[in-house]
N, C-alpha and C positions, 0 to 999 in steps of 0.2 A: 758511549762513544769512546773508542780505543786510543788513548794518547799515544802518539809516537814519540820515540827517542828524538830530542831536539837535534838538528843538524849542526854541524860545525863548519868551519872554514876548511878543514880537512875533508869533508864530505864534498864541499864545492869543488876544491881542486881535482879530487878524485873523480867526480862527474865529468869534469872537462877533460881529464887526461884520459880516461877510458872510454869517453864518447857516448856515455850513457845520459848526458844532459838533454840529448836531442829526442830520447824517448820518455823524459820525466815528464809525469802527470802535471796538471796545474797546481795540485796541492805540494807536490814535490818541488816544484819551481818557486812557489811562494816561501816554502820553508828554507830552502837553499838561498833565496835572494836575502831572507832576513838574516840567515848566518853570514853571507858575505857583508851585510850592512854593520853587524854587532862585532866583527872581527877587527881586533886592532893590529894593523898591518905596519911592520917596519921596513922601512926602505922605500926608496922612490920606485925602484923596478916593481916591486911587489905590490906597490900601491897601484901601479899603472895596470898591472895585470889584473888586480882585482875589480877595478873600475871597468876594464873590458869585459870581465866575466858578468859583473853586474848588469851592463849595458845589454849583452847578450841575452842574459836571462830575462830581462824586462822585455825584450822583443819576442822571445820565445813565449813568454807569458802572455803578452797580448796577441800573439798568433792563436793560442790555446783558446783564449777569451773569444775572439772572432769567430773561431771554427763553433765554438758551442752555441754562440747566439745566432750563426748562420744556420746550424742544424736545427735549433728551435724555430727559427723563422720557417724555415723549410717545412718542418712538420705541421706547423699552423697553415700554411699555404695549401699543404696536401689535404688537410682536413676541411679548408675553406672550399677547396675545389670539389671534394666529394659531396658536401652539403649543397653546392650549387648545382651539380649534376643531378642529386636526388630530387631538388626543388624543380629543376627544369622538367624531369620525367614526371613528377607528380602534376605539374603544371599542363602536360600533355594528355594526361588520361582522359579529362572531359572532352577534348577534341576526337579522341580515337574513337569515341563511341557514337559519333554522329554518322 
C-alpha cells in the first residue's frame, strides 16, 4: 500500500478555493476532513470558515458513500435478476417438450 502525503489545512483551503473539492475521491475527502479537524485555527472568522468547510466535506463524503452503496446494491440486483431469468427459463424447458 502506497502511503500518501498527509493533507494539511492548506490543502483543504486550496481544494475549496479552486473547486477541486467537488471532484475529490472518498479517500481524499477523508484525508481533507482529518486535516481540517487537526488544524489549530486562530480567529473567529477562520474558525467559522473551517466549520463550514468541514460540514461541506462531511456532506460530500456522505454522498460518495451513498453512491457506493447504491451502485453495490444495483449490481446485486442485476445479478439476482439474471439468476431469476435463468431459473425461469430452466423451469420452462420440461414444458416445452410436451
